[in-house]
N, C-alpha and C positions, 0 to 999 in steps of 0.2 A: 366524760363518758367516752366521747367519741372523737376527742383531741380537737374539737371545733374551738378556734380562739388560744389554742396553746402556741406558746410563741416557739420558734424555730429559727437555730442558727445554722450556717453552712460552715463546712469547714474543706479547705483546699488541701490537695496534695503538698507536703511540705517539701517536694523535690520531683525531678522527672523521673517519671518511673511507672509501672503497674499496681494501682491499687487492689488490696485484697482486704477481707475481713481480718480483725485482729487474731481470730481462731485458726488463722492459717499461718501464724507465725511459728517457726519451729523451736518454740520455748515454752514449758508448760507454764511458766510465770504469766506470760502475756496471753497465750492460746485459752489458759483456764480462766481468763479476766480476774486474775487474782488483784491486779493494779487496777483492773476497769475495763469498760467497755472500750472498743476504738476500732482503728483500723491501720493498716500499714502501705507502705510504698516499696517495691521492691526496683531498685533501680537498674536499668541495662546492662547487661554482662560487658558491653563495651564501653561504659562509661568510665572517664579515668578520674574525673574530680565532678563532685557535686555540691551545689549551695542548697543548704537546707533553711528553709523559710518558714516565717509564723504563719501557721495553717489558718489563724483567724486574727483580727483585730483585738488589742488588747494591752496587757502589761507584762513584760517580763518579769518574772518573779524570781527567777534562778537561773544562771547558765552554770553548769558544772566546769569546775576548773580543766578539767581533762576534754571538754567540749563534746563529749559524747551524748550529752544530753541538756534539755533544757525545761522548764515549766513556765508556765504563763497563766495568766486569768483573762478570759477573753472581756470583751465590753460589757456582755450579758452576766459576767459573774462566774462562767463556767472553768473549772480549772482542769489544764490539761498539761499531760506532760510527754513531751518528743524525745524519743530513746533512738540515737543514731547507732544501727549496728548492733549486732549479739554479741555479750562478752568484750566490748570495746573500752572498756573502763579501764581493762588491762593492759591496753598501749599507753596509759598514763600521759595522754595528750598528744602523742606522736601522729602526725597526720590530720589533725583537728586544728581549724585558725578560727577563733572565736571573733566574730564580726561585730557582735553587739551585745554588751553585757547585762543591760537593764533599761527601765523606760518603756515609754509608750510605744507599740508597732503597730504597723497596718498588716493585714493579711497579705503577705507575700515579700514583706522585709527580710533582707537576709540576714541569718542570725550566726550560721556556722557553715565553714568551709570544709570538705572532705576530701583527702586524697586517696581514694579507693584502693590505688595499688598498695599504698600501706596496709590498709585493711585488709585486701585480699591476699597479700605476702604473709600476713599473721594466719591465715586460713579462717577468718572471721566472715559470718555473713553481713553483709552490708543492709539487710533489710531495717527500714526506719519505721517504727511504730509510733502512732498518736493514740494516747489512751486517755480516757475522761476519768480522773482521780476520785471524783466524788460520786459514788454511785446513785445518791439520790437527786442529782442534778438533772440527769439524763432521763427521761419515761420511756424515748424509744430513739433507736438510733438506725438509720437507713443508710449503708455503706455501697457506693457506687462501685462495685468490683468490676476490675478491667478496666475503670476511667484511666485516660492519659491524658487527656486534653485538659480544656479550660472548665469543663463542668466541674461542680462541685466534688469533691472524694466522699463527703459523707452530709447527710443532714440530720441533726439532733433535734428530737422535739425536747424541748426544756419542761423540767417536772413543774 
């Protein structure tokens, strides 16, 4: 009733930048939570390259061939999708280097490197979104808006 004894899982920002709730993503599929609740990270305007990391420990389920997204299942079983930029699938992998394709990962393990000059030259938004794709897995999500440091980007209370 009050959430006592419910398990919580912390998630880090998958890249350096400013954390915002998923409702602030300038795309209705994400901001409308059609894929699930979550958070996003806006890289700084002067970032030339970013390394996108696993937001939690778990198993990489799929890394898209284009490198623009990957899915994973955390050690607590939470299903997570990390989507790098908006409409970046259209780049067909240009500017993306996949560092790890499968297997177990720790929180902060590098998964994809991104050349942001390629993304920006295509006039695409480099915001990176983390969504929890199974709505019944998360009872409550607390996003630490504005987080930029070592504090968790979000804490999920598991259902």
